[in-house]
C-alpha positions in Angstrom: 110.5 16.3 -5.1 107.1 15.4 -3.3 105.2 18.2 -4.7 106.2 17.1 -8.4 105.1 13.4 -7.3 101.5 15.1 -6.3 101.4 16.8 -9.6 102.6 13.4 -11.5 99.9 11.3 -9.4 97.0 13.6 -10.3 98.5 13.8 -14.0 98.2 10.0 -14.1 94.7 9.6 -12.8 93.5 12.3 -15.1 95.8 11.1 -17.7 94.6 7.2 -17.6 90.9 8.4 -17.7 91.9 10.8 -20.4 94.1 8.3 -22.3 91.5 5.5 -21.9 88.4 7.6 -22.9 90.0 9.6 -25.9 91.5 6.3 -27.2 88.4 4.7 -27.3 86.8 7.9 -28.7 89.4 7.9 -31.3 88.2 4.5 -32.5 85.8 6.3 -34.1 88.0 7.9 -36.6 88.7 4.6 -38.4 85.1 4.2 -38.4 84.3 7.4 -39.8 86.8 7.5 -42.2 85.9 3.9 -43.3 82.4 4.8 -43.6 82.6 8.7 -44.9 84.4 9.8 -48.0 86.6 13.0 -47.3 83.6 15.4 -48.9 81.2 14.1 -46.2 83.8 13.8 -43.3 84.3 17.6 -43.7 81.1 18.3 -42.5 82.2 16.8 -39.1 85.4 18.8 -38.8 83.3 21.9 -39.4 80.5 21.3 -37.1 82.9 20.4 -34.4 85.0 23.3 -35.2 82.0 25.7 -34.8 81.0 23.8 -31.5 84.5 24.5 -30.2 84.1 28.3 -31.3 80.6 28.5 -29.8 81.6 26.8 -26.6 83.8 29.9 -25.6 80.6 31.9 -25.3 78.6 29.3 -23.7 81.0 28.6 -20.8 82.1 32.2 -20.4 85.4 31.3 -18.9 83.5 30.0 -16.0 85.7 26.7 -15.3 88.7 29.1 -14.7 87.0 31.5 -12.4 85.5 28.6 -10.5 89.0 26.7 -10.3 90.1 30.5 -8.6 87.5 31.2 -6.1 86.5 27.7 -5.1 89.9 27.5 -3.6 88.1 28.7 -0.6 86.2 25.8 0.2 83.8 27.6 2.7 82.6 29.9 -0.1 82.9 27.3 -2.7 79.1 26.2 -2.6 77.9 29.8 -3.0 80.2 30.5 -6.0 79.0 26.9 -7.4 75.5 27.9 -7.2 76.0 31.5 -8.4 77.9 30.3 -11.7 75.7 27.5 -12.5 72.5 29.3 -12.1 73.9 32.2 -14.4 75.3 29.7 -16.9 71.6 28.0 -17.1 70.1 31.2 -18.2 73.1 32.6 -20.1 73.3 29.2 -22.2 69.4 29.2 -22.8 69.6 32.7 -24.5 72.4 31.8 -26.8 70.8 28.6 -27.7 67.6 30.8 -29.0 69.9 33.3 -30.7 71.7 30.4 -32.3 68.4 28.8 -33.6 67.1 32.3 -34.8 70.4 32.6 -37.1 70.1 29.0 -38.4 69.4 30.1 -42.0 72.6 32.2 -42.2 74.7 29.7 -40.1 73.8 26.3 -41.7 75.5 27.2 -45.1 78.6 27.8 -43.4 78.8 24.3 -42.2 77.8 22.6 -45.5 74.6 21.7 -44.2 71.7 21.1 -46.6 68.0 20.9 -45.8 68.6 16.8 -45.6 71.5 17.2 -42.8 69.5 20.2 -40.9 69.0 17.9 -37.8 72.9 18.3 -37.2 72.1 21.9 -36.5 69.4 21.1 -33.8 71.7 18.6 -32.2 74.8 21.2 -32.0 72.6 23.5 -29.9 71.7 20.7 -27.6 75.3 19.5 -27.2 76.2 23.3 -26.6 73.6 23.7 -24.1 74.3 20.6 -22.4 78.2 21.0 -22.1 77.9 24.4 -20.5 75.9 23.2 -17.7 78.6 20.5 -16.9 81.8 22.7 -17.0 81.5 24.0 -13.3 80.3 20.7 -11.6 83.5 19.0 -13.5 85.5 22.0 -12.2 84.2 21.1 -8.7 85.3 17.6 -8.9 89.0 18.9 -10.0 89.3 21.4 -7.1 87.9 18.7 -4.6 90.5 16.1 -6.0 87.7 13.5 -6.5 89.9 12.4 -9.4 88.5 8.9 -9.7 84.7 10.3 -10.1 85.9 12.8 -12.6 87.6 9.9 -14.5 84.8 7.4 -14.5 82.3 10.2 -15.6 84.3 11.0 -18.5 84.8 7.4 -19.5 81.2 6.9 -19.1 80.4 9.8 -21.7 82.9 8.6 -24.0 81.6 4.9 -23.6 78.0 6.0 -24.4 79.1 7.8 -27.5 81.0 5.3 -28.9 78.6 2.7 -28.6 75.8 4.6 -30.1 78.0 5.6 -32.9 78.5 1.7 -33.6 74.8 1.0 -33.2 73.6 4.0 -35.2 76.3 3.9 -37.9 76.8 -0.2 -38.5 73.2 -1.1 -37.5 70.7 1.9 -38.5 72.7 3.2 -41.0 72.0 6.8 -40.2 75.0 8.5 -41.9 76.6 11.4 -40.6 73.9 12.8 -38.4 74.5 9.5 -36.0 77.8 11.4 -34.9 75.8 14.2 -33.3 72.9 11.9 -32.1 75.6 9.9 -30.1 77.2 13.0 -28.7 73.9 14.5 -27.7 72.5 11.6 -25.9 76.1 10.7 -24.0 76.1 14.8 -23.0 72.5 14.3 -21.7 73.2 11.2 -19.6 76.7 12.7 -18.2 75.2 15.9 -17.4 72.4 14.0 -15.3 74.9 12.2 -13.5 77.3 14.9 -12.7 74.5 17.2 -11.6 73.5 14.5 -8.9 77.4 13.9 -7.8 77.8 17.7 -7.1 74.2 18.3 -6.0 75.1 18.6 -2.3 77.4 21.4 -3.2 74.4 23.0 -5.1 72.1 22.7 -2.3 74.5 24.3 0.4 75.1 27.3 -1.6 73.4 30.6 -1.8 73.1 32.8 -4.7 75.2 36.0 -4.4 75.5 38.9 -6.9 79.1 40.0 -5.3 80.4 36.3 -6.0 78.9 36.2 -9.5 80.2 39.6 -10.4 83.7 38.8 -9.1 83.7 35.6 -11.1 82.3 37.5 -14.1 85.2 40.1 -13.8 87.7 37.2 -13.7 86.1 35.1 -16.5 85.4 37.5 -19.2 88.9 37.8 -20.5 88.8 34.2 -21.3 86.2 34.7 -24.1 88.6 36.5 -26.4 91.2 34.0 -25.4 89.0 31.2 -26.2 87.9 32.5 -29.4 91.9 32.7 -30.5 92.1 29.4 -29.3 89.3 27.8 -31.2 90.5 29.7 -34.3 93.9 28.1 -33.9 92.3 24.8 -33.5 89.7 24.8 -36.4 89.8 27.5 -38.6 92.5 25.7 -41.0 90.0 23.5 -42.1 87.7 26.5 -43.5 90.9 27.9 -45.1 91.4 24.5 -47.0 87.7 24.0 -47.9 87.9 27.5 -49.6 91.2 27.1 -51.1 91.0 27.6 -55.2 89.7 24.4 -56.9 92.8 24.5 -59.4 95.3 25.0 -56.7 93.8 21.7 -54.8 93.9 20.0 -58.2 97.5 21.0 -58.9 98.8 20.2 -55.3 97.1 16.9 -55.0 96.2 15.5 -58.5 93.3 16.1 -61.1 89.8 16.1 -59.7 90.7 16.5 -56.0 88.4 19.3 -54.7 89.1 21.6 -51.7 86.4 19.8 -49.8 88.3 16.7 -50.1 91.7 18.2 -49.2 89.8 19.8 -45.9 88.5 16.2 -45.1 91.8 14.5 -45.6 93.6 17.4 -43.4 90.9 16.8 -40.7 91.4 13.0 -40.7 95.4 13.2 -40.7 95.1 16.0 -37.8 93.4 13.4 -35.4 96.9 11.4 -35.2 98.2 14.4 -33.3 95.9 13.5 -30.7 98.7 11.6 -28.9 100.4 14.5 -28.0 97.2 16.5 -27.3 96.1 13.8 -24.8 99.3 14.1 -22.6 99.0 18.0 -22.9 95.2 17.8 -21.7 96.5 15.4 -19.1 98.9 17.9 -17.8 96.3 20.7 -17.9 94.0 19.0 -15.8 96.3 18.4 -13.1 98.7 21.5 -13.8 95.9 24.1 -12.9 94.8 22.9 -9.5 98.6 22.1 -8.6 100.0 25.7 -9.2 97.0 27.3 -7.3 97.7 24.8 -4.3 101.4 25.7 -4.1 101.4 29.4 -5.5 102.2 30.4 -1.9 105.1 28.3 -1.6 108.2 30.2 -1.5 109.9 27.4 -3.5 107.3 27.4 -6.2 109.3 28.9 -9.0 112.0 26.3 -8.7 109.1 23.6 -8.3 107.4 25.2 -11.6 110.7 25.4 -13.6 111.5 21.3 -12.6 107.8 20.7 -13.8 108.5 22.5 -17.0 111.4 20.2 -17.6 109.6 17.1 -17.1 106.7 18.5 -19.2 109.4 18.6 -22.3 111.0 15.3 -21.5 107.8 13.7 -21.8 106.7 15.6 -24.8 109.8 14.7 -26.5 109.3 11.0 -26.0 105.8 11.3 -27.6 106.8 13.2 -30.4 109.7 10.7 -31.2 107.5 7.6 -31.1 104.4 9.1 -32.9 106.7 11.4 -35.6 108.7 8.5 -36.6 106.2 5.8 -36.7 103.1 7.6 -37.8 102.6 5.6 -41.0 102.7 2.4 -39.2 100.5 4.2 -36.4 98.0 5.0 -39.1 98.0 1.2 -40.6 97.1 -0.4 -37.5 94.5 -2.5 -38.1 91.4 -2.5 -35.7 90.5 -5.8 -34.5 86.7 -7.3 -35.4 86.2 -4.2 -37.5 88.9 -4.9 -40.3 89.6 -1.2 -40.8 92.9 0.6 -40.3 93.4 3.3 -37.6 93.0 5.6 -40.6 91.8 4.7 -43.7 94.2 4.8 -46.8 92.2 7.3 -48.5 93.5 9.9 -45.8 97.3 8.9 -45.9 98.3 11.6 -48.2 98.0 13.9 -45.4 100.3 12.0 -42.8 103.3 14.4 -43.6 101.5 17.2 -41.3 101.3 15.2 -38.3 105.0 15.9 -36.8 104.5 19.6 -37.3 100.9 19.4 -35.5 102.9 17.2 -32.9 105.3 20.2 -32.2 102.4 22.7 -32.2 100.6 20.9 -29.4 104.1 20.6 -27.6 104.1 24.5 -27.6 100.7 24.8 -26.4 101.7 22.8 -23.5 104.1 25.5 -23.0 101.5 28.1 -23.0 99.5 26.1 -20.6 102.4 25.8 -18.5 103.4 29.5 -18.4 99.9 30.6 -17.7 100.3 29.8 -13.8 102.0 33.1 -13.3 99.0 35.0 -14.7 96.4 32.8 -12.7 98.6 33.4 -9.7 98.7 37.4 -9.9 95.0 37.4 -11.1 95.3 39.5 -14.0 93.9 37.3 -16.9 93.3 40.0 -19.5 96.6 39.3 -20.9 95.4 35.9 -22.1 92.8 38.0 -24.4 95.6 39.6 -26.2 98.0 36.7 -26.5 95.1 34.7 -27.9 94.2 37.4 -30.4 97.7 37.6 -31.4 97.8 34.0 -32.0 94.6 34.1 -33.8 96.0 36.8 -36.0 99.1 34.7 -36.8 96.6 31.9 -37.6 94.6 34.0 -40.1 97.4 35.6 -41.8 99.6 32.6 -42.2 96.8 30.6 -43.5 95.9 33.3 -45.9 99.1 33.4 -47.5 100.3 29.7 -46.6 97.4 27.7 -47.7 97.1 28.6 -51.4 100.8 27.9 -52.5 101.0 25.0 -50.1 97.8 23.6 -49.0 97.8 21.2 -45.9 101.6 21.9 -45.4 100.7 25.6 -45.4 98.0 25.2 -42.7 100.0 22.7 -40.4 103.1 25.6 -40.4 100.3 28.2 -39.5 99.1 26.3 -36.6 102.8 25.7 -35.7 103.7 29.5 -35.9 100.6 30.5 -33.9 101.3 28.1 -30.8 104.9 29.3 -30.8 103.8 33.0 -31.0 101.4 32.5 -28.0 103.8 30.6 -25.9 106.7 33.1 -26.1 104.5 36.2 -25.7 102.8 34.6 -22.5 106.6 33.6 -21.6 107.5 37.2 -21.7 104.6 38.5 -19.7 104.9 35.8 -17.2 108.4 36.2 -16.4 108.0 40.2 -16.1 105.4 39.4 -13.3 106.6 36.4 -11.7 109.9 35.0 -12.6 110.5 31.3 -12.9 114.1 29.9 -14.0 112.8 28.1 -17.0 115.5 26.5 -19.2 113.6 27.6 -22.5 116.3 27.8 -25.0 117.1 24.2 -24.0 113.3 23.3 -24.7 113.5 25.4 -27.9 116.4 23.5 -29.2 114.7 20.1 -28.4 111.8 20.7 -30.4 113.7 22.2 -33.4 116.2 18.8 -33.3 113.3 16.5 -33.1 111.4 18.3 -35.8 114.9 18.2 -37.9 115.5 14.5 -36.9 112.0 13.4 -38.2 112.4 15.1 -41.5 115.9 13.9 -41.9 114.8 10.4 -41.3 112.3 10.7 -44.0 114.8 12.2 -46.5 117.7 9.7 -45.5 115.2 6.6 -46.0 114.4 8.0 -49.4 118.0 8.6 -50.4 118.9 5.2 -49.2 116.1 3.3 -51.1 117.1 5.4 -54.3 120.6 4.2 -53.7 119.4 0.4 -53.5 120.7 0.1 -49.9 117.3 -0.6 -48.3 114.5 -2.6 -50.1 111.7 -0.3 -49.2 111.6 3.6 -48.7 110.3 3.3 -45.1 112.1 0.2 -43.6 111.2 -0.6 -39.7 114.9 -1.6 -38.9 116.1 1.8 -40.2 113.3 3.6 -37.9 114.2 1.5 -34.9 117.8 2.4 -35.1 117.6 6.0 -35.8 114.6 6.3 -33.3 116.9 4.4 -30.6 119.8 6.8 -31.3 117.3 9.6 -30.2 115.8 7.9 -27.5 119.1 7.3 -25.6 120.0 11.0 -26.1 116.9 11.6 -24.5 117.4 9.3 -21.9 120.6 10.9 -21.1 119.0 13.9 -20.8 116.5 12.8 -18.2 118.9 11.3 -16.1 121.1 14.8 -16.2 118.0 16.7 -15.1 117.2 14.1 -12.4 120.4 14.8 -10.8 120.3 18.7 -11.4 116.9 18.5 -9.7 117.9 16.5 -6.8 120.8 18.8 -6.1 118.9 21.9 -6.3 116.0 20.2 -3.8 119.1 19.5 -1.5 120.5 23.1 -1.5 117.1 24.5 -0.8 116.5 22.1 2.1 119.9 22.7 3.4 119.5 26.4 3.2 116.4 26.1 5.2 118.0 23.8 7.8 115.4 21.1 7.1 118.0 18.2 6.5 120.0 16.2 8.9 123.8 15.4 8.0 123.0 11.6 7.2 120.2 12.9 4.8 122.7 15.1 2.9 125.3 12.5 2.5 122.7 9.9 1.5 121.1 12.3 -1.3 124.5 13.6 -2.4 125.5 9.8 -3.2 122.2 9.2 -5.1 122.7 12.7 -7.1 126.4 11.5 -7.7 125.0 8.3 -9.4 122.8 10.3 -11.5 125.2 12.7 -12.8 128.1 9.9 -13.6 125.8 9.0 -16.5 125.2 12.7 -17.9 128.4 14.8 -17.0 131.6 14.8 -15.4 130.6 17.5 -12.7 130.7 16.5 -9.2 128.6 17.3 -6.0 130.6 18.8 -3.4 130.1 20.6 -0.2 130.0 24.2 -0.1 133.2 25.7 0.9 131.9 29.0 1.0 129.9 28.3 4.5 133.2 27.2 6.0 135.1 30.5 4.8 132.1 32.6 6.2 132.5 30.8 9.5 129.8 28.5 9.7 130.0 25.0 11.1 130.9 22.1 8.6 127.3 20.5 9.6 125.6 23.5 8.1 127.5 23.7 4.9 125.3 23.7 1.8 125.5 21.8 -1.4 127.1 23.5 -4.5 125.2 23.2 -7.8 127.1 21.1 -10.3 
């Protein structure tokens, strides 16, 4: 389990910085939703959707290529310098093209001559972010986790501070959001360039390494495009839905732009699952690269997958059941709720989006086999497949179902991508994943949250409870599900421990005393979850091996 502890340690370091940074950054949501009406807030959603899509081209997949080729620390400085110089030139060319077509692009983002400054700020943010991608990847590879964490938190701190000043003091309106981001990116870029300057100075520009990186990185472009479509294009579909359908679904006078704004605001509450997945991704990619040559890696990765599901299940349960209460949390000193009541009509989409991000975590995990094998072209095809599902599902589901259709389109897309990548990964580098157990867990909890909402409404109609959503009922229902998950976690811990003992005994790395001690520990775990027992392997004795070399039979 020491390897898993290493993964957990890195996840916690990245996680603390990500959670603190994202949570502080998330505090902008109540501020924005309190100051901007949904029709204005949709500009923020559309602009950042465009930034997410364009970032795919600006970064050109160099984060992943650097993580792969910088594993050889002797050639890492040259990979760093070659990549950084290329991105500097490439990003500058793309910015020029972006500005050249501003007349055609601005209307797609709902930008008017009064808000055209946002377009120029978007170009600045894209250029700066592209030149930070490799330096931050270097910090991850070098395991300078605390430097990485502090720089990320610095960016968020500056961004949030400027938002507060420009919105509350200067009253700049929507443009303040992008001014804050641009200044924060500029300051962070300056710092991370200085932190990694020594690596840059030591390196040489080598065309061979650049072409090697480009060959590995370019398949990530269509993959990134697909991811951006999956993440952001539902807002565009909602903003373009027929006006009469928007009024029919959400009330007379409600416009498609308002529906897209409400959806964009409610979507933010799925950030709790996304935070965990991003934490995991930051630690997972360097982790599986370090341990890819370990002969026990498949079982190690399978255990990590089970742990991923258990943590994701707890997050889903906590947020899915109490989403209304979370949205209504009051922010001290600002006298605003976490999500303005104007946006609460979209909260029903949050459990669906939590499940979608959970499946995105699967996709991140299954990608290990593809990275290890080195053939990244498969990412392009799978992301294109996911984007196709997103476009088709939104086309057919948004007009009749509105926000519900957009949320299910996202869920279907991530499910498709995860299962397709699993099939390819297993054909190339088999890992004993418990996929059906994971699918059952997602379906069970999604149905459980839906059942809780329906049951609470029925109990209210029958006058058995005083409000349609009582806290006591939620705590009782959530407690039952939590106990079930806790038992599952204990059972998983027992099985993982037994598998580890088996492997070490097979490799003769365990003494008799250590075997006996760990068998007793595993027995203590398994008593909580099942009646199976851990016993000495009688097959060794029947095959003539000595008793002190006997294995442990899996329960």
